[in-house]
C-alpha positions as CSV (number, residue, x, y, z in Angstrom):
1,M,-35.2,-170.3,-60.3
2,I,-35.2,-173.1,-62.9
3,K,-35.2,-171.5,-66.4
4,S,-35.3,-174.7,-68.5
5,I,-38.9,-175.5,-69.3
6,R,-37.9,-179.0,-70.2
7,L,-36.4,-179.5,-66.7
8,Q,-39.5,-177.9,-65.1
9,F,-41.8,-180.3,-66.9
10,T,-39.6,-183.2,-66.0
11,L,-39.7,-182.2,-62.3
12,W,-43.4,-181.7,-62.5
13,Y,-43.8,-185.1,-64.1
14,I,-41.7,-186.8,-61.5
15,G,-43.3,-184.9,-58.6
16,S,-46.9,-185.6,-59.9
17,L,-46.3,-189.3,-60.4
18,S,-44.5,-189.6,-57.1
19,L,-47.3,-187.9,-55.3
20,L,-49.8,-190.2,-57.0
21,A,-47.7,-193.2,-56.0
22,L,-47.7,-191.9,-52.4
23,I,-51.4,-191.4,-52.4
24,F,-52.0,-194.8,-54.0
25,G,-49.7,-196.4,-51.5
26,G,-51.4,-194.7,-48.6
27,I,-54.9,-195.6,-49.9
28,A,-53.7,-199.2,-50.4
29,F,-52.2,-199.4,-46.9
30,V,-55.3,-198.0,-45.2
31,S,-57.6,-200.2,-47.3
32,F,-55.6,-203.3,-46.4
33,Q,-55.6,-202.4,-42.8
34,S,-59.4,-201.9,-42.9
35,V,-59.8,-205.2,-44.6
36,L,-57.7,-207.0,-41.9
37,V,-59.6,-205.4,-39.0
38,D,-63.0,-206.0,-40.7
39,N,-62.0,-209.7,-41.0
40,L,-61.1,-209.9,-37.4
41,D,-64.4,-208.2,-36.4
42,Q,-66.3,-210.7,-38.6
43,M,-64.5,-213.6,-37.0
44,L,-65.2,-212.3,-33.5
45,Y,-68.8,-211.7,-34.4
46,N,-69.2,-215.2,-35.8
47,G,-67.7,-216.7,-32.7
48,G,-69.9,-214.5,-30.5
49,K,-73.0,-215.7,-32.3
50,I,-72.0,-219.3,-31.8
51,L,-71.4,-218.7,-28.1
52,A,-74.7,-216.8,-27.9
53,D,-76.6,-219.8,-29.4
54,G,-74.9,-222.1,-26.9
55,L,-75.8,-219.8,-24.0
56,A,-79.5,-219.8,-25.0
57,E,-79.6,-223.5,-24.0
58,Y,-78.7,-222.8,-20.3
59,R,-80.3,-221.2,-17.3
60,L,-77.5,-219.5,-15.5
61,Q,-79.7,-217.8,-12.8
62,N,-81.8,-219.6,-10.1
63,A,-85.4,-219.2,-11.2
64,H,-86.8,-219.6,-7.5
65,D,-84.5,-216.9,-6.2
66,P,-83.7,-214.2,-8.8
67,Q,-81.6,-212.4,-6.2
68,S,-79.4,-215.4,-5.5
69,L,-76.0,-216.2,-7.1
70,Y,-75.9,-217.6,-10.5
71,D,-76.6,-221.3,-10.8
72,A,-73.2,-222.8,-10.4
73,E,-74.1,-226.1,-12.1
74,E,-75.5,-224.5,-15.2
75,K,-72.7,-222.0,-15.2
76,A,-70.1,-224.8,-15.1
77,F,-71.8,-226.6,-18.0
78,W,-71.8,-223.4,-20.2
79,I,-68.2,-222.6,-19.4
80,D,-67.1,-226.1,-20.4
81,E,-69.0,-225.7,-23.7
82,M,-67.5,-222.2,-24.2
83,D,-64.0,-223.7,-23.9
84,E,-64.8,-226.3,-26.5
85,E,-66.3,-223.7,-28.9
86,I,-63.3,-221.4,-28.4
87,H,-60.9,-224.1,-29.5
88,E,-63.0,-224.8,-32.6
89,I,-63.6,-221.1,-33.5
90,F,-60.2,-219.6,-32.7
91,Y,-58.0,-222.5,-33.3
92,I,-55.2,-220.2,-34.7
93,N,-55.5,-217.1,-32.5
94,E,-55.7,-216.9,-28.7
95,A,-59.1,-215.5,-27.7
96,Y,-60.0,-213.4,-24.6
97,I,-63.6,-213.8,-23.7
98,Q,-65.8,-212.8,-20.8
99,L,-69.5,-212.8,-20.0
100,L,-70.9,-209.9,-17.9
101,A,-74.1,-209.5,-16.1
102,A,-76.3,-206.9,-17.8
103,A,-77.7,-203.8,-15.9
104,E,-80.3,-201.2,-16.6
105,A,-77.7,-198.4,-16.5
106,Y,-74.0,-198.3,-17.5
107,A,-71.5,-199.3,-14.9
108,P,-67.7,-199.7,-15.7
109,N,-67.3,-202.8,-13.5
110,L,-70.3,-205.1,-14.2
111,P,-70.2,-208.5,-12.5
112,I,-68.2,-211.1,-14.4
113,I,-70.1,-214.3,-14.8
114,S,-67.3,-216.2,-16.5
115,K,-64.2,-215.5,-18.4
116,T,-61.4,-217.5,-20.2
117,A,-58.2,-218.3,-18.4
118,T,-56.3,-216.2,-21.0
119,L,-57.5,-213.1,-19.1
120,N,-55.9,-214.2,-15.8
121,D,-56.8,-211.5,-13.3
122,Q,-57.5,-209.0,-16.0
123,R,-60.9,-208.0,-17.4
124,L,-61.9,-206.6,-20.8
125,P,-63.0,-203.0,-20.4
126,L,-66.6,-202.0,-21.4
127,S,-66.8,-198.4,-22.6
128,P,-69.9,-196.3,-22.4
129,Q,-70.0,-196.1,-26.2
130,A,-70.0,-199.9,-26.5
131,Y,-72.7,-200.2,-23.8
132,R,-75.0,-197.8,-25.6
133,A,-74.2,-199.2,-29.1
134,I,-75.2,-202.8,-28.3
135,Q,-78.6,-201.7,-27.0
136,D,-79.6,-200.9,-30.6
137,A,-77.0,-202.6,-32.9
138,D,-75.8,-206.2,-33.3
139,Y,-72.4,-205.5,-31.9
140,H,-69.7,-202.9,-31.2
141,A,-66.0,-203.3,-32.0
142,E,-63.2,-201.2,-30.6
143,T,-59.4,-201.4,-30.1
144,V,-58.0,-201.7,-26.5
145,K,-54.3,-200.7,-26.3
146,H,-53.3,-200.7,-22.7
147,L,-54.6,-203.9,-21.3
148,F,-51.7,-206.0,-22.4
149,T,-48.4,-205.3,-24.0
150,F,-50.1,-205.7,-27.3
151,P,-53.4,-204.2,-28.6
152,L,-56.6,-206.1,-28.5
153,R,-59.6,-205.9,-30.9
154,V,-62.6,-206.3,-28.5
155,L,-66.1,-207.0,-29.7
156,S,-69.2,-206.6,-27.4
157,L,-72.7,-207.9,-28.1
158,Q,-75.8,-208.6,-26.1
159,V,-76.8,-212.2,-25.5
160,H,-79.6,-214.1,-23.6
161,D,-79.9,-217.3,-21.6
162,M,-82.8,-219.8,-21.8
163,D,-85.1,-217.6,-19.7
164,G,-84.3,-214.5,-21.9
165,R,-82.2,-212.8,-19.3
166,P,-79.7,-210.4,-20.9
167,Y,-75.9,-210.6,-20.6
168,I,-73.0,-208.8,-22.3
169,L,-70.6,-211.1,-24.1
170,Q,-67.1,-209.6,-24.9
171,L,-64.6,-211.3,-27.2
172,G,-61.1,-210.1,-27.8
173,I,-58.3,-211.1,-30.1
174,S,-54.7,-209.8,-30.4
175,L,-53.9,-207.3,-33.1
176,Q,-50.2,-208.1,-32.9
177,D,-50.2,-210.3,-36.1
178,T,-52.2,-207.7,-37.9
179,H,-49.8,-205.0,-37.0
180,T,-46.8,-207.2,-37.9
181,T,-48.4,-207.8,-41.4
182,L,-49.0,-204.0,-41.8
183,R,-45.4,-203.2,-40.8
184,H,-44.2,-205.7,-43.4
185,L,-46.4,-204.1,-46.0
186,L,-45.2,-200.6,-45.0
187,S,-41.6,-201.8,-45.3
188,I,-42.2,-203.2,-48.7
189,L,-43.9,-199.9,-49.9
190,S,-41.0,-197.9,-48.4
191,A,-38.4,-200.0,-50.2
192,L,-40.3,-199.8,-53.5
193,F,-40.8,-196.0,-53.5
194,P,-37.1,-195.1,-54.0
195,S,-36.9,-197.6,-56.8
196,L,-40.1,-196.2,-58.3
197,L,-38.7,-192.7,-58.0
198,V,-35.6,-193.6,-59.9
199,I,-37.6,-195.3,-62.6
200,L,-39.9,-192.3,-62.9
201,S,-37.0,-190.0,-63.1
202,L,-35.5,-192.0,-66.0
203,L,-38.8,-192.3,-67.8
204,G,-39.4,-188.6,-67.3
205,Y,-36.0,-187.6,-68.7
206,V,-36.5,-189.8,-71.7
207,F,-40.1,-188.8,-72.3
208,M,-39.4,-185.0,-72.0
209,K,-36.3,-185.3,-74.2
210,R,-38.4,-186.9,-76.9
211,V,-41.3,-184.5,-76.5
212,F,-39.0,-181.4,-76.6
213,S,-36.7,-182.6,-79.4
214,P,-38.9,-180.9,-82.0
215,V,-38.7,-177.7,-79.9
216,K,-34.9,-177.8,-79.9
217,R,-34.9,-178.3,-83.6
218,M,-37.2,-175.3,-84.0
219,V,-35.0,-173.2,-81.8
220,A,-31.9,-174.1,-83.7
221,L,-33.5,-173.3,-87.1
222,T,-35.1,-170.1,-85.8
223,K,-31.6,-168.8,-84.9
224,Q,-30.7,-169.1,-88.6
225,I,-33.6,-166.9,-89.6
226,T,-32.6,-163.2,-90.1
227,A,-34.1,-160.2,-91.8
228,E,-31.8,-160.8,-94.8
229,D,-32.9,-164.4,-95.2
230,L,-36.5,-165.4,-94.3
231,S,-36.7,-168.4,-96.6
232,H,-36.1,-170.9,-93.9
233,R,-39.2,-172.8,-92.6
234,L,-39.5,-175.1,-89.5
235,D,-39.9,-178.8,-90.1
236,P,-43.6,-179.6,-89.9
237,T,-44.3,-182.4,-87.4
238,A,-46.6,-185.2,-88.2
239,S,-48.5,-185.0,-84.9
240,R,-51.4,-182.7,-84.4
241,D,-50.5,-181.7,-80.9
242,E,-49.6,-178.2,-79.6
243,I,-46.0,-178.5,-80.8
244,G,-47.2,-179.3,-84.4
245,E,-49.6,-176.4,-84.1
246,L,-46.7,-174.1,-82.9
247,A,-44.5,-175.1,-85.8
248,A,-47.3,-174.4,-88.3
249,T,-48.1,-171.1,-86.6
250,L,-44.4,-170.0,-86.7
251,N,-44.1,-171.0,-90.3
252,D,-47.2,-168.8,-91.1
253,M,-45.6,-166.0,-89.1
254,I,-42.3,-166.3,-90.9
255,A,-44.2,-166.3,-94.3
256,R,-46.0,-163.1,-93.3
257,L,-42.8,-161.5,-92.2
258,E,-41.1,-162.5,-95.4
259,Q,-44.0,-161.0,-97.4
260,S,-43.9,-157.9,-95.2
261,F,-40.1,-157.4,-95.7
262,Q,-40.6,-157.9,-99.5
263,Q,-43.3,-155.3,-99.5
264,I,-41.1,-152.9,-97.4
265,T,-38.2,-153.4,-99.8
266,Q,-40.4,-152.9,-102.8
267,F,-42.1,-150.0,-101.1
268,S,-38.8,-148.3,-100.3
269,G,-37.8,-148.7,-104.0
270,N,-41.0,-147.3,-105.2
271,V,-40.7,-144.3,-102.8
272,A,-37.2,-143.6,-104.0
273,H,-38.4,-143.9,-107.6
274,E,-41.4,-141.5,-107.0
275,L,-39.2,-138.9,-105.3
276,K,-36.3,-139.3,-107.8
277,T,-38.3,-138.1,-110.8
278,P,-39.6,-134.8,-109.4
279,L,-36.3,-134.1,-107.7
280,A,-34.5,-134.7,-111.0
281,E,-36.9,-132.3,-112.8
282,L,-36.4,-129.7,-110.0
283,K,-32.6,-129.9,-110.4
284,C,-32.9,-129.9,-114.2
285,N,-35.2,-126.8,-114.3
286,A,-33.0,-125.0,-111.9
287,E,-29.8,-125.8,-113.8
288,V,-31.4,-124.7,-117.1
289,A,-32.6,-121.5,-115.6
290,L,-29.2,-120.7,-114.2
291,R,-27.2,-121.7,-117.2
292,H,-27.3,-118.1,-118.6
293,D,-29.2,-114.9,-118.1
294,R,-32.8,-115.0,-119.2
295,P,-35.7,-112.7,-119.5
296,P,-38.1,-112.5,-116.5
297,E,-40.7,-114.4,-118.3
298,E,-38.5,-117.5,-118.7
299,Y,-37.5,-117.3,-115.0
300,R,-41.2,-117.1,-114.1
301,A,-41.9,-120.2,-116.3
302,A,-39.0,-122.1,-114.7
303,L,-40.3,-121.3,-111.2
304,Q,-43.8,-122.5,-112.2
305,H,-42.2,-125.8,-113.2
306,V,-40.4,-126.0,-109.9
307,I,-43.7,-125.3,-108.0
308,A,-45.4,-128.1,-110.0
309,D,-42.7,-130.5,-109.1
310,V,-42.8,-129.5,-105.4
311,E,-46.6,-129.9,-105.4
312,Q,-46.2,-133.4,-106.8
313,L,-43.6,-134.2,-104.1
314,Q,-45.9,-132.7,-101.4
315,T,-48.7,-134.9,-102.6
316,V,-46.6,-138.0,-102.4
317,V,-45.3,-137.1,-98.9
318,E,-48.8,-136.3,-97.6
319,D,-50.2,-139.6,-99.0
320,L,-47.3,-141.6,-97.5
321,L,-47.8,-139.9,-94.1
322,L,-51.5,-140.6,-94.2
323,L,-50.9,-144.3,-95.0
324,A,-48.3,-144.6,-92.2
325,K,-50.8,-143.1,-89.7
326,L,-53.5,-145.5,-90.9
327,D,-51.2,-148.5,-90.7
328,T,-50.0,-147.6,-87.2
329,Q,-53.4,-146.3,-86.0
330,A,-51.7,-143.1,-85.0
331,L,-54.4,-141.0,-86.7
332,S,-56.8,-139.5,-84.2
333,L,-60.2,-140.8,-85.4
334,K,-63.5,-139.6,-84.1
335,F,-66.2,-142.0,-85.2
336,A,-69.7,-140.7,-85.3
337,P,-72.9,-141.3,-87.4
338,V,-72.1,-140.2,-91.0
339,E,-74.6,-139.8,-93.9
340,L,-72.9,-141.4,-96.9
341,N,-75.1,-139.6,-99.4
342,E,-73.9,-136.2,-98.0
343,V,-70.3,-137.3,-98.1
344,F,-70.7,-138.4,-101.7
345,F,-72.3,-135.0,-102.8
346,E,-69.5,-133.1,-101.1
347,A,-66.8,-135.1,-103.0
348,F,-68.7,-134.8,-106.2
349,E,-69.1,-131.0,-105.9
350,A,-65.4,-130.6,-105.4
351,L,-64.5,-132.7,-108.5
352,H,-67.3,-131.8,-110.8
353,P,-65.4,-129.0,-112.5
354,R,-62.7,-131.5,-113.6
355,A,-65.3,-133.8,-115.0
356,A,-66.9,-130.9,-116.9
357,Q,-63.5,-129.8,-118.2
358,K,-63.2,-133.2,-119.9
359,H,-66.8,-133.1,-121.0
360,L,-67.7,-136.3,-119.1
361,A,-71.3,-137.2,-118.8
362,V,-72.3,-137.8,-115.2
363,H,-75.3,-140.0,-114.3
364,F,-76.9,-140.6,-110.8
365,E,-78.6,-143.9,-111.0
366,E,-79.9,-144.0,-107.4
367,I,-78.7,-142.1,-104.3
368,D,-80.3,-143.5,-101.1
369,A,-79.9,-142.1,-97.7
370,A,-77.5,-144.3,-95.7
371,S,-76.0,-143.7,-92.3
372,I,-72.9,-145.5,-91.1
373,H,-70.6,-145.2,-88.0
374,G,-67.4,-143.6,-89.3
375,E,-65.0,-140.7,-89.7
376,Q,-66.3,-138.2,-92.2
377,R,-62.8,-136.8,-93.3
378,L,-61.5,-140.3,-94.2
379,L,-64.7,-141.3,-96.1
380,L,-64.6,-138.0,-98.0
381,R,-60.9,-138.9,-98.9
382,A,-61.9,-142.4,-100.1
383,F,-64.8,-141.1,-102.3
384,T,-62.6,-138.4,-103.7
385,N,-59.8,-140.8,-104.6
386,L,-62.2,-143.1,-106.4
387,M,-63.9,-140.3,-108.3
388,L,-60.6,-138.7,-109.2
389,N,-59.4,-142.1,-110.5
390,A,-62.5,-142.4,-112.7
391,I,-62.1,-138.9,-114.1
392,Q,-58.4,-139.3,-114.8
393,Y,-58.7,-142.6,-116.7
394,T,-61.9,-141.9,-118.6
395,P,-61.2,-140.3,-122.0
396,A,-62.9,-137.0,-122.9
397,G,-66.6,-137.4,-123.8
398,G,-66.9,-140.6,-121.7
399,E,-69.4,-141.4,-119.0
400,I,-69.3,-141.9,-115.2
401,R,-72.2,-143.4,-113.2
402,F,-72.8,-143.2,-109.5
403,A,-75.1,-145.2,-107.3
404,L,-75.7,-145.4,-103.5
405,R,-78.1,-148.1,-102.5
406,R,-79.2,-149.4,-99.1
407,H,-80.1,-153.0,-98.7
408,A,-81.3,-154.0,-95.2
409,E,-78.3,-153.3,-93.0
410,E,-75.8,-152.7,-95.7
411,A,-74.9,-149.7,-97.9
412,M,-73.4,-150.2,-101.4
413,F,-71.7,-147.3,-103.3
414,T,-70.9,-148.0,-106.9
415,I,-68.9,-145.9,-109.3
416,S,-68.5,-147.0,-112.9
417,D,-66.8,-145.4,-115.9
418,T,-66.3,-146.0,-119.6
419,G,-62.5,-145.5,-119.3
420,I,-59.5,-147.4,-120.6
421,G,-60.1,-150.3,-118.2
422,I,-57.6,-152.6,-116.4
423,P,-56.3,-155.9,-117.7
424,A,-57.7,-158.9,-115.7
425,E,-54.3,-160.3,-114.8
426,V,-53.3,-157.1,-112.9
427,L,-56.6,-156.4,-111.1
428,P,-55.4,-158.1,-107.8
429,A,-52.4,-155.7,-107.7
430,I,-54.1,-152.4,-108.3
431,F,-54.5,-151.7,-104.5
432,D,-50.7,-152.2,-104.0
433,R,-48.9,-149.0,-103.1
434,F,-47.3,-147.2,-106.0
435,Y,-48.6,-149.8,-108.4
436,R,-49.6,-148.6,-111.9
437,V,-50.8,-150.6,-114.8
438,E,-48.5,-148.5,-117.0
439,Q,-45.7,-146.3,-115.6
440,S,-46.4,-143.7,-118.3
441,R,-49.8,-143.0,-116.7
442,S,-48.2,-141.2,-113.8
443,H,-46.7,-138.6,-116.2
444,E,-50.0,-138.1,-117.9
445,T,-52.2,-137.9,-114.8
446,G,-49.8,-136.7,-112.1
447,G,-50.9,-139.5,-109.8
448,S,-48.7,-140.9,-107.0
449,G,-50.0,-144.5,-107.2
450,L,-51.3,-144.3,-103.6
451,G,-54.9,-143.2,-104.1
452,L,-56.4,-146.7,-104.4
453,S,-54.3,-148.0,-101.5
454,I,-55.6,-145.2,-99.3
455,A,-59.2,-145.8,-100.3
456,Q,-58.9,-149.5,-99.5
457,K,-57.4,-148.8,-96.1
458,I,-60.1,-146.3,-95.2
459,V,-62.8,-148.8,-96.3
460,E,-61.2,-151.5,-94.1
461,I,-61.0,-149.2,-91.1
462,H,-64.8,-148.7,-91.5
463,H,-65.3,-152.5,-91.6
464,G,-66.3,-152.4,-95.2
465,T,-65.1,-154.1,-98.4
466,I,-64.0,-152.8,-101.8
467,T,-64.1,-154.8,-105.0
468,V,-63.3,-154.0,-108.6
469,S,-64.2,-155.4,-112.0
470,S,-62.9,-154.1,-115.3
471,I,-62.8,-154.7,-119.1
472,V,-60.0,-153.2,-121.2
473,N,-61.3,-150.3,-123.3
474,A,-64.8,-150.7,-121.8
475,G,-64.5,-149.4,-118.3
476,T,-64.1,-150.1,-114.6
477,I,-66.6,-150.6,-111.8
478,F,-65.7,-150.1,-108.1
479,N,-68.1,-151.4,-105.4
480,L,-67.9,-150.3,-101.8
481,K,-70.0,-152.0,-99.0
482,F,-70.4,-150.6,-95.5
483,P,-72.4,-151.8,-92.5
484,C,-75.3,-149.4,-91.9
485,L,-76.7,-148.0,-88.7
486,P,-80.2,-149.1,-87.8
487,Q,-82.9,-146.8,-89.2
């Protein structure tokens, strides 16, 4: 097995062009042979027409006695003229000509009226195919191989004398010169093919080396790329061929990998930071409680602090586990028709006590019935995270507005608040995992920084979109769009 693609392509290149050269040489050889034979046939036919015109001036058979022998005097005159015509027509090649008496039915040995001295005691054969062909066509040409030591090209045609009596005229000419010419041509082609093969091999090697040189450079540079250093990029090629496209695609892939590794590194740091704080509080509370004997009430308060820290850790771990399952599609999802308005009311009923505790005014602008194809548990989680975010970051006495509208084949859920808002420069980053506008917010709200990331991932799984707009100290608006099921 040849493992080098460059060598494989080189061999394919050489083999393909060599095959084309063989095919072209074969076609050229056959075409040249056909042209030579056609020229011979045309020369024989032209000579036959001249002899036929001369025969039409003679009466070879005795008119008073049709059953008698052919008129010897007329026959002699025509033979003399035939000899003269032969020298004028076939002045280069030696011709073999005979005139046969025609018959109503085919016979292999029809009477010979006359023939040239070149035939000696031989006669040109008349095949059944030739006899039948000349009854309807102008002539019939065929190759005779076993009459002499060399092959003959024999042409047969029907002619008539002065009285319209039919005869069969056959003309033959040697194919020896034609075969000699073809052998020379074949020798030339056979001698040229090895030279052509060598030239094609050199051209193929140079061509493939030049074509694959960018690939070799890419391979060498790719070997330098590691997880610790993804800053390298492949040299972009000026051409717009597949190799240039491959280089651009690999550069895009490396850029995505670099971004992913950066996110993983940042994510790992954020996870460590999120876990470090509650763990430190756990340790601190335990150490303070164990420093000296305390009343039961103080131990109970310390344990309550420990439980709160454990709950925060549990929330972070559960959110991380859910995100990991969503990323790897390891979560078992059962999509079915879901009524978004029912999911919204379920989430609202669960969080309404928190809103009432902060004395938040809740308004329902419009809640339409809208059905989508989705997973109810995940949609409930997304709605809950967005509502909880609005409740947490809206000061006491503020307002939260909800709307669920259906437009054609699209459902839009909107949640707006009069909270503290988000600066415009950080809006693109609020869906990043563990991202907080201010780190102090996590201590005030107890959030893990994963709620919006989970909500965005759930919306994307349902082929929807989520957008946000905000004004500092004025409020924030989240818009969710989902494709609806037909009504």
